[in-house]
TIMI-413686 format. One record per residue (C-alpha): x, y, z; residue number from 1. Coordinates in nm, 3 decimals. Layout:
<rs>
{r {X Y Z} NUM} ...
</rs>
This chain:
<rs>
{r {9.262 4.677 8.411} 1} {r {9.204 5.042 8.508} 2} {r {9.479 5.200 8.708} 3} {r {9.533 5.518 8.904} 4} {r {9.242 5.762 8.920} 5} {r {9.033 5.550 8.680} 6} {r {8.924 5.359 8.988} 7} {r {8.759 5.656 9.154} 8} {r {8.711 5.947 8.912} 9} {r {8.361 6.069 8.835} 10} {r {8.260 6.012 8.472} 11} {r {8.109 6.361 8.475} 12} {r {8.429 6.514 8.616} 13} {r {8.472 6.864 8.473} 14} {r {8.709 6.996 8.738} 15} {r {8.500 7.289 8.850} 16} {r {8.533 7.400 9.213} 17} {r {8.350 7.095 9.347} 18} {r {8.564 6.846 9.156} 19} {r {8.876 7.038 9.253} 20} {r {8.768 7.019 9.618} 21} {r {8.698 6.646 9.594} 22} {r {9.031 6.591 9.420} 23} {r {9.209 6.789 9.691} 24} {r {9.039 6.578 9.959} 25} {r {9.129 6.253 9.781} 26} {r {9.494 6.357 9.742} 27} {r {9.505 6.459 10.108} 28} {r {9.381 6.113 10.204} 29} {r {9.641 5.948 9.978} 30} {r {9.918 6.151 10.137} 31} {r {9.789 6.071 10.486} 32} {r {9.780 5.698 10.411} 33} {r {10.131 5.711 10.265} 34} {r {10.297 5.923 10.533} 35} {r {10.071 5.852 10.833} 36} {r {10.086 6.225 10.897} 37} {r {9.834 6.508 10.872} 38} {r {9.999 6.705 10.592} 39} {r {9.790 6.987 10.442} 40} {r {9.735 6.973 10.066} 41} {r {9.630 7.306 9.917} 42} {r {9.603 7.477 9.582} 43} {r {9.871 7.737 9.526} 44} {r {9.784 8.104 9.491} 45} {r {10.136 8.217 9.396} 46} {r {10.248 7.996 9.105} 47} {r {10.575 7.810 9.167} 48} {r {10.584 7.663 9.514} 49} {r {10.849 7.452 9.682} 50} {r {10.778 7.179 9.934} 51} {r {10.870 7.312 10.276} 52} {r {10.838 6.983 10.458} 53} {r {10.518 7.093 10.632} 54} {r {10.261 7.127 10.353} 55} {r {10.201 7.040 9.988} 56} {r {10.070 7.263 9.713} 57} {r {9.905 7.133 9.398} 58} {r {9.822 7.293 9.066} 59} {r {9.468 7.402 8.989} 60} {r {9.511 7.316 8.622} 61} {r {9.384 6.960 8.654} 62} {r {9.231 6.763 8.370} 63} {r {9.156 6.394 8.330} 64} {r {9.486 6.369 8.140} 65} {r {9.693 6.535 8.414} 66} {r {9.514 6.404 8.722} 67} {r {9.739 6.101 8.782} 68} {r {10.063 6.297 8.739} 69} {r {9.928 6.562 8.978} 70} {r {9.856 6.292 9.236} 71} {r {10.200 6.140 9.175} 72} {r {10.370 6.476 9.235} 73} {r {10.171 6.530 9.555} 74} {r {10.269 6.183 9.680} 75} {r {10.631 6.253 9.584} 76} {r {10.628 6.577 9.784} 77} {r {10.441 6.410 10.069} 78} {r {10.709 6.142 10.090} 79} {r {10.970 6.416 10.120} 80} {r {10.769 6.573 10.403} 81} {r {10.774 6.239 10.583} 82} {r {11.122 6.105 10.511} 83} {r {11.353 6.391 10.406} 84} {r {11.556 6.587 10.659} 85} {r {11.512 6.943 10.529} 86} {r {11.784 7.068 10.762} 87} {r {12.046 6.909 10.534} 88} {r {11.984 7.137 10.231} 89} {r {11.932 7.433 10.466} 90} {r {12.273 7.378 10.626} 91} {r {12.451 7.263 10.310} 92} {r {12.703 7.547 10.328} 93} {r {12.836 7.433 10.667} 94} {r {12.828 7.069 10.563} 95} {r {13.039 7.146 10.256} 96} {r {13.294 7.334 10.465} 97} {r {13.330 7.026 10.685} 98} {r {13.420 6.831 10.371} 99} {r {13.651 7.102 10.233} 100} {r {13.419 7.156 9.937} 101} {r {13.430 7.533 9.906} 102} {r {13.289 7.558 9.554} 103} {r {13.008 7.384 9.369} 104} {r {12.729 7.447 9.622} 105} {r {12.454 7.483 9.359} 106} {r {12.558 7.171 9.168} 107} {r {12.589 6.964 9.485} 108} {r {12.247 7.085 9.599} 109} {r {12.101 6.970 9.267} 110} {r {12.278 6.633 9.294} 111} {r {12.160 6.597 9.654} 112} {r {11.800 6.649 9.549} 113} {r {11.844 6.405 9.261} 114} {r {11.980 6.130 9.486} 115} {r {11.723 6.201 9.757} 116} {r {11.444 6.175 9.497} 117} {r {11.567 5.832 9.395} 118} {r {11.591 5.721 9.760} 119} {r {11.246 5.847 9.854} 120} {r {11.072 5.728 9.537} 121} {r {11.214 5.379 9.570} 122} {r {11.105 5.375 9.934} 123} {r {10.747 5.453 9.830} 124} {r {10.762 5.201 9.546} 125} {r {10.851 4.926 9.792} 126} {r {10.619 5.041 10.070} 127} {r {10.307 5.135 9.872} 128} {r {10.286 4.945 9.541} 129} {r {9.928 5.067 9.496} 130} {r {10.061 5.416 9.426} 131} {r {10.305 5.309 9.155} 132} {r {10.070 5.405 8.871} 133} {r {10.062 5.765 8.996} 134} {r {10.442 5.775 9.015} 135} {r {10.466 5.631 8.666} 136} {r {10.243 5.910 8.532} 137} {r {10.463 6.168 8.703} 138} {r {10.782 6.015 8.560} 139} {r {10.622 5.988 8.215} 140} {r {10.554 6.360 8.226} 141} {r {10.901 6.473 8.330} 142} {r {11.144 6.195 8.233} 143} {r {10.995 5.934 8.002} 144} {r {10.896 6.093 7.674} 145} {r {11.015 6.102 7.315} 146} {r {11.204 6.429 7.358} 147} {r {11.411 6.283 7.643} 148} {r {11.466 5.951 7.461} 149} {r {11.582 6.122 7.140} 150} {r {11.799 6.364 7.336} 151} {r {11.979 6.082 7.515} 152} {r {12.046 5.899 7.189} 153} {r {12.153 6.212 7.001} 154} {r {12.490 6.388 6.981} 155} {r {12.365 6.657 7.217} 156} {r {12.501 6.697 7.569} 157} {r {12.814 6.499 7.494} 158} {r {13.063 6.775 7.567} 159} {r {13.273 6.733 7.880} 160} {r {13.109 7.006 8.086} 161} {r {12.872 7.038 8.380} 162} {r {12.564 7.099 8.167} 163} {r {12.613 6.770 7.982} 164} {r {12.681 6.577 8.302} 165} {r {12.371 6.720 8.471} 166} {r {12.149 6.626 8.174} 167} {r {12.294 6.275 8.159} 168} {r {12.277 6.222 8.537} 169} {r {11.918 6.347 8.574} 170} {r {11.815 6.100 8.302} 171} {r {12.052 5.822 8.403} 172} {r {11.765 5.585 8.490} 173} {r {11.622 5.614 8.137} 174} {r {11.638 5.287 7.944} 175} {r {11.821 5.469 7.659} 176} {r {12.101 5.593 7.882} 177} {r {12.444 5.573 7.717} 178} {r {12.708 5.544 7.989} 179} {r {12.980 5.605 7.728} 180} {r {12.842 5.946 7.636} 181} {r {13.076 6.115 7.887} 182} {r {13.406 5.998 8.030} 183} {r {13.306 5.987 8.396} 184} {r {12.940 5.896 8.350} 185} {r {12.984 5.524 8.418} 186} {r {13.188 5.595 8.732} 187} {r {12.919 5.832 8.853} 188} {r {12.660 5.565 8.777} 189} {r {12.853 5.317 8.990} 190} {r {12.877 5.568 9.277} 191} {r {12.502 5.621 9.262} 192} {r {12.436 5.243 9.240} 193} {r {12.067 5.273 9.159} 194} {r {12.003 4.902 9.200} 195} {r {12.101 4.929 9.565} 196} {r {11.957 5.274 9.637} 197} {r {11.777 5.127 9.939} 198} {r {12.115 5.116 10.114} 199} {r {12.075 5.490 10.171} 200} {r {11.882 5.534 10.494} 201} {r {11.887 5.910 10.539} 202} {r {11.918 6.246 10.367} 203} {r {12.274 6.268 10.498} 204} {r {12.351 5.943 10.315} 205} {r {12.215 6.102 9.996} 206} {r {12.431 6.408 10.061} 207} {r {12.743 6.192 10.092} 208} {r {12.670 6.026 9.755} 209} {r {12.606 6.366 9.594} 210} {r {12.944 6.492 9.719} 211} {r {13.123 6.182 9.580} 212} {r {12.953 6.226 9.240} 213} {r {13.049 6.595 9.233} 214} {r {13.409 6.529 9.333} 215} {r {13.447 6.259 9.069} 216} {r {13.338 6.492 8.787} 217} {r {13.509 6.806 8.924} 218} {r {13.847 6.634 8.970} 219} {r {13.832 6.520 8.610} 220} {r {13.715 6.849 8.455} 221} {r {13.969 7.070 8.634} 222} {r {14.261 6.863 8.503} 223} {r {14.131 6.850 8.143} 224} {r {14.340 7.050 7.896} 225} {r {14.188 7.229 7.594} 226} {r {14.334 6.968 7.361} 227} {r {14.207 6.681 7.570} 228} {r {13.869 6.851 7.598} 229} {r {13.832 6.886 7.219} 230} {r {13.958 6.533 7.150} 231} {r {13.725 6.376 7.405} 232} {r {13.426 6.569 7.274} 233} {r {13.492 6.435 6.922} 234} {r {13.520 6.085 7.057} 235} {r {13.196 6.122 7.258} 236} {r {13.001 6.234 6.953} 237} {r {13.094 5.932 6.742} 238} {r {12.856 5.642 6.685} 239} {r {12.540 5.826 6.790} 240} {r {12.238 5.970 6.617} 241} {r {12.310 6.326 6.496} 242} {r {11.936 6.385 6.463} 243} {r {11.681 6.440 6.735} 244} {r {11.547 6.737 6.922} 245} {r {11.713 7.073 6.888} 246} {r {11.955 7.184 7.155} 247} {r {11.714 7.465 7.245} 248} {r {11.424 7.229 7.315} 249} {r {11.655 6.999 7.512} 250} {r {11.780 7.289 7.722} 251} {r {11.421 7.387 7.796} 252} {r {11.352 7.028 7.893} 253} {r {11.661 7.020 8.116} 254} {r {11.545 7.339 8.290} 255} {r {11.210 7.175 8.371} 256} {r {11.385 6.863 8.497} 257} {r {11.619 7.069 8.713} 258} {r {11.324 7.262 8.855} 259} {r {11.147 6.933 8.929} 260} {r {11.456 6.799 9.103} 261} {r {11.485 7.115 9.312} 262} {r {11.115 7.104 9.398} 263} {r {11.034 7.414 9.192} 264} {r {10.760 7.264 8.975} 265} {r {10.537 7.526 8.816} 266} {r {10.183 7.496 8.948} 267} {r {9.895 7.689 8.803} 268} {r {9.768 7.922 9.067} 269} {r {9.414 7.983 9.179} 270} {r {9.262 8.300 9.317} 271} {r {9.241 8.340 9.693} 272} {r {8.863 8.368 9.655} 273} {r {8.837 8.034 9.478} 274} {r {9.083 7.876 9.721} 275} {r {8.858 7.969 10.013} 276} {r {8.553 7.837 9.824} 277} {r {8.730 7.508 9.757} 278} {r {8.826 7.481 10.125} 279} {r {8.463 7.539 10.226} 280} {r {8.337 7.284 9.972} 281} {r {8.590 7.028 10.097} 282} {r {8.501 7.081 10.464} 283} {r {8.131 7.050 10.378} 284} {r {8.196 6.717 10.202} 285} {r {7.989 6.830 9.905} 286} {r {7.927 6.568 9.640} 287} {r {7.725 6.558 9.320} 288} {r {7.485 6.272 9.252} 289} {r {7.290 6.227 8.931} 290} {r {6.923 6.149 8.984} 291} {r {6.682 6.036 8.715} 292} {r {6.356 6.223 8.768} 293} {r {6.075 6.289 8.522} 294} {r {6.277 6.090 8.264} 295} {r {6.574 6.322 8.286} 296} {r {6.912 6.281 8.455} 297} {r {6.977 6.573 8.688} 298} {r {7.269 6.662 8.915} 299} {r {7.190 6.705 9.285} 300} {r {7.444 6.876 9.507} 301} {r {7.454 6.716 9.851} 302} {r {7.612 6.899 10.143} 303} {r {7.703 6.679 10.440} 304} {r {7.649 6.905 10.738} 305} {r {7.672 7.283 10.779} 306} {r {8.038 7.370 10.834} 307} {r {8.175 7.700 10.960} 308} {r {8.343 7.742 10.622} 309} {r {8.017 7.696 10.432} 310} {r {7.866 7.977 10.641} 311} {r {8.170 8.202 10.605} 312} {r {8.176 8.156 10.228} 313} {r {7.796 8.160 10.195} 314} {r {7.804 7.850 9.977} 315} {r {7.520 7.835 9.724} 316} {r {7.411 8.180 9.850} 317} {r {7.205 8.009 10.122} 318} {r {7.358 8.124 10.451} 319} {r {7.350 8.426 10.676} 320} {r {7.683 8.542 10.817} 321} {r {7.798 8.456 11.170} 322} {r {7.705 8.814 11.265} 323} {r {7.339 8.733 11.200} 324} {r {7.151 8.715 11.533} 325} {r {6.782 8.752 11.439} 326} {r {6.720 8.378 11.472} 327} {r {6.899 8.333 11.805} 328} {r {6.576 8.365 12.004} 329} {r {6.412 8.102 11.781} 330} {r {6.689 7.856 11.864} 331} {r {6.647 7.924 12.236} 332} {r {6.271 7.874 12.208} 333} {r {6.335 7.547 12.028} 334} {r {6.572 7.423 12.301} 335} {r {6.321 7.512 12.577} 336} {r {6.051 7.328 12.387} 337} {r {6.290 7.036 12.330} 338} {r {6.354 7.008 12.705} 339} {r {5.980 6.989 12.774} 340} {r {5.942 6.725 12.505} 341} {r {6.234 6.531 12.649} 342} {r {6.073 6.520 12.993} 343} {r {5.760 6.367 12.842} 344} {r {5.958 6.109 12.647} 345} {r {6.209 6.001 12.912} 346} {r {6.017 5.677 12.950} 347} {r {6.164 5.571 12.614} 348} {r {6.505 5.555 12.778} 349} {r {6.376 5.325 13.053} 350} {r {6.369 4.948 13.052} 351} {r {6.022 4.802 13.099} 352} {r {5.956 4.495 13.316} 353} {r {5.696 4.250 13.188} 354} {r {5.572 3.976 13.427} 355} {r {5.398 3.662 13.300} 356} {r {5.216 3.435 13.549} 357} {r {5.042 3.097 13.546} 358} {r {5.306 2.938 13.325} 359} {r {5.387 2.566 13.303} 360} {r {5.761 2.635 13.326} 361} {r {5.991 2.903 13.465} 362} {r {6.038 3.014 13.826} 363} {r {5.794 2.885 14.092} 364} {r {5.538 3.143 14.196} 365} {r {5.523 3.124 14.582} 366} {r {5.163 3.243 14.574} 367} {r {5.069 2.934 14.371} 368} {r {5.232 2.665 14.587} 369} {r {4.899 2.586 14.754} 370} {r {4.782 2.449 14.421} 371} {r {5.079 2.220 14.366} 372} {r {4.881 1.901 14.405} 373} {r {4.616 1.979 14.150} 374} {r {4.751 2.254 13.911} 375} {r {5.038 2.271 13.659} 376} {r {5.059 2.648 13.607} 377} {r {5.277 2.718 13.912} 378} {r {5.545 2.916 13.736} 379} {r {5.616 3.274 13.627} 380} {r {5.881 3.464 13.433} 381} {r {5.997 3.824 13.411} 382} {r {6.108 3.976 13.078} 383} {r {6.292 4.300 13.022} 384} {r {6.188 4.505 12.721} 385} {r {6.286 4.832 12.559} 386} {r {6.112 5.073 12.330} 387} {r {6.181 5.000 11.967} 388} {r {6.451 5.225 11.820} 389} {r {6.322 5.489 11.582} 390} {r {6.488 5.667 11.291} 391} {r {6.334 6.005 11.211} 392} {r {6.416 6.173 10.880} 393} {r {6.289 6.530 10.896} 394} {r {6.303 6.685 10.551} 395} {r {6.221 7.055 10.525} 396} {r {6.131 7.269 10.228} 397} {r {6.389 7.547 10.242} 398} {r {6.267 7.741 9.938} 399} {r {6.193 8.111 9.922} 400} {r {5.819 8.059 9.979} 401} {r {5.899 7.945 10.335} 402} {r {6.026 8.289 10.433} 403} {r {5.903 8.458 10.746} 404} {r {5.675 8.300 11.005} 405} {r {5.658 7.965 10.823} 406} {r {6.033 7.918 10.853} 407} {r {6.050 8.064 11.204} 408} {r {5.794 7.820 11.340} 409} {r {5.947 7.532 11.146} 410} {r {6.290 7.619 11.288} 411} {r {6.159 7.624 11.647} 412} {r {5.995 7.283 11.614} 413} {r {6.289 7.130 11.427} 414} {r {6.536 7.253 11.691} 415} {r {6.309 7.107 11.961} 416} {r {6.304 6.765 11.795} 417} {r {6.678 6.776 11.731} 418} {r {6.748 6.863 12.095} 419} {r {6.527 6.577 12.208} 420} {r {6.709 6.330 11.981} 421} {r {7.049 6.430 12.120} 422} {r {6.934 6.317 12.464} 423} {r {6.748 5.998 12.372} 424} {r {6.934 5.669 12.335} 425} {r {6.694 5.497 12.098} 426} {r {6.602 5.782 11.864} 427} {r {6.821 5.882 11.572} 428} {r {6.726 6.197 11.387} 429} {r {6.840 6.331 11.053} 430} {r {6.739 6.682 10.946} 431} {r {6.769 6.780 10.581} 432} {r {6.680 7.090 10.383} 433} {r {6.559 7.081 10.022} 434} {r {6.616 7.381 9.800} 435} {r {6.814 7.503 9.499} 436} {r {7.129 7.710 9.506} 437} {r {7.385 7.901 9.304} 438} {r {7.645 7.633 9.228} 439} {r {7.954 7.833 9.141} 440} {r {8.005 7.789 8.764} 441} {r {7.701 7.568 8.703} 442} {r {7.415 7.807 8.781} 443} {r {7.113 7.695 8.984} 444} {r {7.114 7.331 9.092} 445} {r {6.896 7.115 9.322} 446} {r {7.054 7.131 9.666} 447} {r {7.010 6.883 9.952} 448} {r {7.164 6.994 10.282} 449} {r {7.210 6.709 10.534} 450} {r {7.208 6.963 10.811} 451} {r {7.202 6.746 11.125} 452} {r {7.258 6.385 11.228} 453} {r {7.213 6.305 11.598} 454} {r {7.451 6.008 11.566} 455} {r {7.750 6.223 11.478} 456} {r {7.657 6.583 11.552} 457} {r {7.633 6.784 11.871} 458} {r {7.416 7.072 11.992} 459} {r {7.648 7.328 11.829} 460} {r {7.580 7.164 11.491} 461} {r {7.205 7.176 11.552} 462} {r {7.224 7.548 11.633} 463} {r {7.382 7.617 11.294} 464} {r {7.036 7.573 11.140} 465} {r {6.976 7.936 11.241} 466} {r {7.220 8.050 10.972} 467} {r {7.026 7.891 10.688} 468} {r {6.859 8.152 10.469} 469} {r {6.532 8.031 10.318} 470} {r {6.554 8.088 9.944} 471} {r {6.558 7.910 9.611} 472} {r {6.317 7.678 9.431} 473} {r {6.141 7.352 9.528} 474} {r {6.297 7.044 9.359} 475} {r {6.074 6.825 9.576} 476} {r {6.099 6.475 9.426} 477} {r {6.456 6.525 9.301} 478} {r {6.590 6.596 9.651} 479} {r {6.375 6.331 9.819} 480} {r {6.516 6.076 9.573} 481} {r {6.869 6.189 9.660} 482} {r {6.786 6.149 10.030} 483} {r {6.785 5.775 9.961} 484} {r {6.616 5.647 10.277} 485} {r {6.484 5.298 10.350} 486} {r {6.438 5.064 10.644} 487} {r {6.587 4.718 10.624} 488} {r {6.563 4.618 10.992} 489} {r {6.273 4.466 11.183} 490} {r {6.413 4.614 11.501} 491} {r {6.391 4.971 11.373} 492} {r {6.098 5.194 11.284} 493} {r {6.177 5.456 11.021} 494} {r {5.978 5.768 10.950} 495} {r {6.000 6.047 10.697} 496} {r {5.852 6.371 10.828} 497} {r {5.811 6.610 10.539} 498} {r {5.737 6.981 10.581} 499} {r {5.654 7.187 10.276} 500} {r {5.441 7.477 10.163} 501} {r {5.428 7.449 9.788} 502} {r {5.442 7.251 9.470} 503} {r {5.758 7.108 9.313} 504} {r {5.921 7.351 9.077} 505} {r {6.276 7.368 8.942} 506} {r {6.373 7.466 8.588} 507} {r {6.165 7.234 8.365} 508} {r {6.075 7.017 8.667} 509} {r {5.723 7.143 8.737} 510} {r {5.355 7.085 8.680} 511} {r {5.202 6.741 8.631} 512} {r {5.534 6.567 8.554} 513} {r {5.694 6.690 8.876} 514} {r {5.386 6.599 9.082} 515} {r {5.378 6.244 8.941} 516} {r {5.754 6.207 8.988} 517} {r {5.731 6.314 9.353} 518} {r {5.449 6.064 9.405} 519} {r {5.671 5.795 9.251} 520} {r {5.954 5.876 9.494} 521} {r {5.715 5.874 9.793} 522} {r {5.581 5.530 9.694} 523} {r {5.938 5.406 9.656} 524} {r {6.021 5.526 10.009} 525} {r {5.708 5.355 10.146} 526} {r {5.801 5.028 9.977} 527} {r {6.139 5.060 10.148} 528} {r {5.966 5.021 10.484} 529} {r {5.955 5.388 10.580} 530} {r {5.638 5.543 10.719} 531} {r {5.560 5.895 10.600} 532} {r {5.407 6.194 10.772} 533} {r {5.377 6.483 10.530} 534} {r {5.267 6.826 10.640} 535} {r {5.156 7.106 10.412} 536} {r {5.209 7.436 10.589} 537} {r {4.920 7.647 10.470} 538} {r {4.924 8.018 10.414} 539} {r {4.649 8.265 10.338} 540} {r {4.707 8.220 9.967} 541} {r {4.689 7.839 9.960} 542} {r {4.453 7.731 9.680} 543} {r {4.229 7.427 9.647} 544} {r {4.436 7.306 9.350} 545} {r {4.752 7.322 9.556} 546} {r {4.598 7.113 9.835} 547} {r {4.463 6.865 9.580} 548} {r {4.804 6.827 9.413} 549} {r {4.971 6.781 9.752} 550} {r {4.734 6.489 9.816} 551} {r {4.830 6.342 9.478} 552} {r {5.194 6.342 9.586} 553} {r {5.154 6.218 9.943} 554} {r {4.814 6.045 9.937} 555} {r {4.661 5.963 10.275} 556} {r {4.984 6.073 10.440} 557} {r {4.913 6.435 10.348} 558} {r {4.818 6.660 10.639} 559} {r {4.735 7.028 10.626} 560} {r {4.824 7.263 10.908} 561} {r {4.802 7.635 10.952} 562} {r {5.115 7.827 11.031} 563} {r {4.974 7.903 11.376} 564} {r {4.916 7.533 11.444} 565} {r {5.257 7.405 11.335} 566} {r {5.306 7.277 11.691} 567} {r {5.074 6.995 11.589} 568} {r {5.373 6.833 11.418} 569} {r {5.556 6.805 11.748} 570} {r {5.242 6.684 11.928} 571} {r {5.187 6.415 11.665} 572} {r {5.545 6.296 11.694} 573} {r {5.511 6.298 12.073} 574} {r {5.219 6.055 12.052} 575} {r {5.404 5.848 11.794} 576} {r {5.714 5.813 12.006} 577} {r {5.514 5.704 12.314} 578} {r {5.348 5.413 12.133} 579} {r {5.440 5.092 12.316} 580} {r {5.624 4.907 12.042} 581} {r {5.864 4.702 12.251} 582} {r {6.149 4.463 12.179} 583} {r {6.299 4.225 12.435} 584} 
</rs>
């Protein structure tokens, strides 16, 4: 059985910026589920980073081999954010004075963190067994490995001093632990009482145990004479394996374990530039889907909505900055047009009354009583009906050839339709843009932007279309395949409205193969119960071959309109939406 990230990791996971963003989002969700708190999870830009109780930092050096341990560490730190009282270590000096413990602050702080780790980790183990595999990976990395095992069994760290006690205590839950390695180790083990660690209900409880462990060892060490020290060391080193890791490697290991215990785990940093990109990718819910088109598997990057971050970071090099205002008047024109369209279509929001007369059952028609002695059709009934709900998928060619008036007019009409959909109860509209974009470390990729969804978006989201910068290539069939639309309900009419001005072209996806592949996708969509209206926006340079190839792709659904007559799209949809297809 697969465990941990094997359940959800992408087989093509390469941990570029997109995978890092998706991993960050997944870890954030894990932490939220565990803690029931909104705790930010971010990549560090400074290297070592301690948990401050308010946020979590993760390393950018993630591979398939380190993913689970990274998740485990994030969950570990998240649990501290939720259940550890960070005021205790902050005020440890005053707390020690209250207990007349003037010395040993650093050691007690280390022991406090050690005990608190055991308390918190056991709490998570009991509360969220589904996360145990991630914790196991984390423990395997820091505590359960051959170096630790051999070190515990060896004659190293058997001298009666603090360094030896710290090594033995930090690894006291290891199955190879030798409680006879140091004089007071078993007593310390009993004070800790790992089997009943759940008895500790707070960080203060952990602090009390840490103080008792410290006092036990300190009281012994301060009374130990030189002779006793030497004799006990000789005794400790008997009956153990003299071989194993070198003392140097074990000291390096101990340093890492101490850092882990103190929350000072080294985390590979990422540049501030990449951190902002990752944040934008995460907020835009970008995912990569692999589409088979023209007998080749191709990645399609799908952006769910246009976020502020995607505009700020100019993801895929496809967005104007927020300072860009040249399209503002187009948006306003679109809204004005949308209001006029809405007025014409308000009838779709109204319930329609249908009266049926001369029936043999129902309510008696008073105007037919005179015929009671010789007729049976004295009854009538009144039915209430509504316009059939409609789903409109408007997919726009956002490539560089759409620049200028083509895009301006398309934007006006699209905004108008989007505005209308926001104010109609039985019309759902999805607006998508097909193009290609600069995908960080992967070069140009097919890009599908799910720019607007009237079910979940508002007018402010619709207006963000003005920041899109028409550019890139035309991966027509690839993006339409990734759109993945179909209609499975009798009570819903689905339409794909396609607007384009050119032939499919992307890398080796071009010519006859691309045309046939696009036609295949269109037929697939039709078979899925979706009606298609496809508009070719003509320019002065449109050739006969281009028109002919467009017909090959879209068949009888292909329509040709001049840039100056693009309003015909809206007029056609107006007529379509007013068709009396009713449901009771």
